[in-house]
N, C-alpha and C positions, 0 to 999 in steps of 0.2 A: 712302278710308276711315274711319268714322266712330270717334270716338275713342273709345270705349267697347269696342269690338273689341279695341285694343290693350292695354286694362289688365285687371288681375286681381284679385279680388274677397279683401278683407283675411281672410275665413273662409280661403280656398283658401292663404294664405300664411302664416296660423297653422297651418291643418293641417301645411304642409310642414315649418315650424320645428318642431313638436313632433315631427314624424318623425325631422328630424335630430336632435333633442336626444336620441332613443331611440338610436338608431345610434351617437351619439357615446358615449354611457354605454357601451352593449355593445362597442365598440371598445377601450374603456379597460377592461373589463371583461376581454374575451380577449385583451390587453395583457397585464395580472394573471396569467390563465391561464398564458401563454406563459412568464412570469417564472418564476412558481412551479414548474413544470413543466421547467425546463431547456430549453426548446426554443428558445430565442433563437438557440441557433446550430446550429438543424436544418437550413435553408436558409445555405448559406456563402457564396451569390453574392446580387446583386441586379440587375435587378428580377426576374430569371427565379432558379429555385430547381433546385441542381443542372443547372444549364443547360438546362433542360425549360421549355415553358409550365405543363405539367401533371406536377408532380414526382412523384416515387414514391409508392405506398400506404403510408404509414408517420405513425402516430400522432402522434407528435411533429412531422414534417414538415409532416404537415399540420394541426396547432396554428398554428406559424409561418405557412405558406401562407396559413391561413385568415385569421391576422391581415391580412395583406398586402389580401387580396382586401375583409376589411371598410373597410381604410382607403379603397380603391378605391371601396367602396361610401359611403362616408359622403362622399367628397368630390364624387360627383356628386348625392346628395341635397342636402347643401351648396349646389352650384351649382344646383340647381333652386330652391332657398328663396330664393337670392340673387336670379334672375332674376324671380320672382314678387314679392320685396318691390320691386324697381324699378318693374315695371308697376301696380301695384296703386294706386288711387286713391281718397281720398287717401292719400299717400304718409308714411309714419311714418320720419323721419330716423333716429330711434334703432335701428330695428329693421335698416334698410340699412346703418347704418354696424357693427352687431352682425354682421350673417352676412358682410359684407364683410370684417370681419375675421377671421370664422371662416373664410372661404374661403381667405383667404393663409395663415393659420396652418396649414392642414390641408395646404396645398403645400409648407408650410416643413418642416413636421411629415413629411410622407413622405418627401422629400430628405433630413432627418436620420437617418430611420430606413435609408434606403439605406447612408447614414455609418456607422451605429450597426455595422452589417454588415459594411460593408468594413473598419471597423478594429477587427474582430472583439469589438464589445460591450464598447468603452470605457466605461468607468464612469461617465463624466463625460456623454458621449452618449446614454446610457440616462436618465440623470437628466432633462438638458434636453427630451430625447421626451416625457419623462412631463408636465414643466412645461406644455408646448405643448400635449398632448392636453388637460390640464384648463383650458386657457383657451381652447381650441376648445370645450369643453363650456360654459364660464361665457358666452362671445360669443354661444353658440347660444339660452342661456336667456335673458339679456338680451335680446336679440332678439325670443324669443319672449314674453316678457313686456312690450315696449313696446306701446304702446297704440296701435292702429292708425287708429283714429276721434277725432281731436282735440276733437269736438264732446262726447264724452261726458265729457272732465274737468271740464267746467263742474258737473256735478251729484254732483263729489266733496266728502263735507263740509269747510269749512274747518280743523276741526282735524286732518285730514290732508293738509293742502298739503305742497307739498315740504320737507324738512328739520323737520317737526313730530317723525317718528319716530326721527333719525338723522341725524348728520352725515353728508357725503361720507367726509371723511377718517377718522373713525372706523370706518366701516363695511370700508373699503380695507383700516385696519391691522389689522381681525378676519380679513379672508379672506388677508392676508398670513402670518397667525400660523397659520392653517389649514392653507394650502399650502406652509408650511413644514415642518409637521409631518407632510402627506402625503410631500413630497420626503425627507424624513429617514427616514421608512419604507421608501421605497422604496432607501435607501442601504443601509440594514439589510438587506433581502433578497438585493439586488444583491452582495453582499459573502458573504453565507451566515452570516452573526449571527442569523438568526430564530429558531432551535434553540438557540441557548446556553443560556437560561434554559428549564428543564425545570418549571418550577413557576410558579403564578401566585397572587396579584399580586407576590410577591417573588420571587427569583430565588436557587433553591437553598437556600432558608431567608432568614433574615434578614440575611445577610450578603451584599452583592455580592462573589462571587470576583475576585481578579485578573484582566487579560487585558482588552483592547479588545472583545470579542467580547461579553462579560458587560454592558460599560460601555455600550456602543451599545444593546443589547438592553434595558436598564433605561431609557438615555435615552429608547426609543420610548416605552416604558410611559409615563415619567412625561410625555411631550409629550402623552398623551392628557390631561393635567390642563390643559396650555395649550390643548388644542382645547375641552375643557369651559367655561373661565371666558368667552372671547369669545363662544360659542353660547349661554351660559346668560343673559349681559348681553343678548344680541340679543332672546334669548325674553321675557326680562323686560321689553325695552323694548318690543316688541310688545304683550305682554298688559296693559302701563299704558295703551295708547292707546284702551281701553274694547270695549264690544260691538261699535261700528260699525265697528272695524278688522277684518272676517272674514278679509281675504285673509290679512294682517301674523299674526295667528292660527294660520291653517292653515300658512302656513310654518313658522312657529315650533314648531309640534307637529310638523311632519314633521322639523323639524332635530336638536328632541329625542330622536326616535324614530329617527333614523338614525345618531345618535351613540350611542344606547344598545346598538342592535344592532351596532354596530360593536365597541365594550368587550366585549359578549359574545362575539361572533365570535373578537375574539381571545384572550380567555379560554379558550373550546372548542376554540380552536387548539393552545393547549396541553393543555389536560387529554384531549385526542382525538390525541395523540403526531403533532402536527403532519399532521394527511392534508391531502392537496393539494385535498379539495373544502371544509375551513375556510379553509385560507390563501387560496383562491381568493373564497371569501366574504367575507372578512374586507378583500381589497382592493375588491372590488365595492362595501361599505358606506364605504369610505374615499372613492369617488367620489361617492356618494349624500349623505353628509354634504356634500361638496364643494359639489353643484349646490344642492343644498336651501339651504345657506349662500346662496349667492350670489343665490338668487331673496329669499332674508329680507331679505339687505342692500339690494336694489333696491328693494323694495316699502318698506322702511324711509325710506330717504333721498327718494322721489320717488314717492309712491302715485299722484300724479297721471298722470304717465308710463308705469308699469308696472303695470299691472291685469290679471289673469288670471280667466278665469270660474269662479266656485266654485261649489257647490251652494246653492241659496238666493236666487241674484244673477240678476236678469234681466239678457238682453243687453244693454241701453240702460241697466240702472240701478245705483244706488249701492249 
């Protein structure tokens, strides 16, 4: 059989990775909805729900069960993307590594999700589960950005060579700060401290009341500043590369917009009396900040390897 019959076009692989990224973000978003609605214990067993393949018709039960179904769908999509990544010719090593790492993390997250249910939603299991979910999103994003055609890298301007925008250690440090802030927010939600402060930006006026709940709540708000500093720094580094750094500037604008939306939604959550919709949207915006920051760090540290098609760029141009 001819070799070409066994290969997959890079465009198909890129499309599969983009679909996997969308499903992964939706999976994390649905997990956030499960958290804020208190539906996490609606299915007391695993992998079945109330001992049934099709659980009873109840909103909370189906929110939790839908979260499990979306995890299964994510696993299938990532598996398909992994197969396409292996079969494409020429093969992009970074894309293959990224999507295979995502596949392993999806499996581990699924097992940990079951453990979370069986341990009656222990707080540490929930936090690790969230970290794994965010790492899945990051791996898929990196795989999608990985250049499938090594021949195009020669047309990247010299000023955008690897390391021209950001060192890898600085980029990883920025992402670590961001992930820590997201996990801290999950810790706050998990212990029901989210509604401790009923005003914004301060808590009950200019003085923080005594008590762990108030301190944690204000700590979460302060962490927004901890996020804004590295995001702002990354955006500045992207902008200083000049007009030729189109994709770096696109991702910088996206990261800044997502961060602004997250802060605004956090304020609206308080002002609108902690509605489930606002709380859910706030959690979704945190994941969007994360994925846009991952993409921004990737293109700043190595714009040769990580290149996405943006408006105004030809398929093979620079």
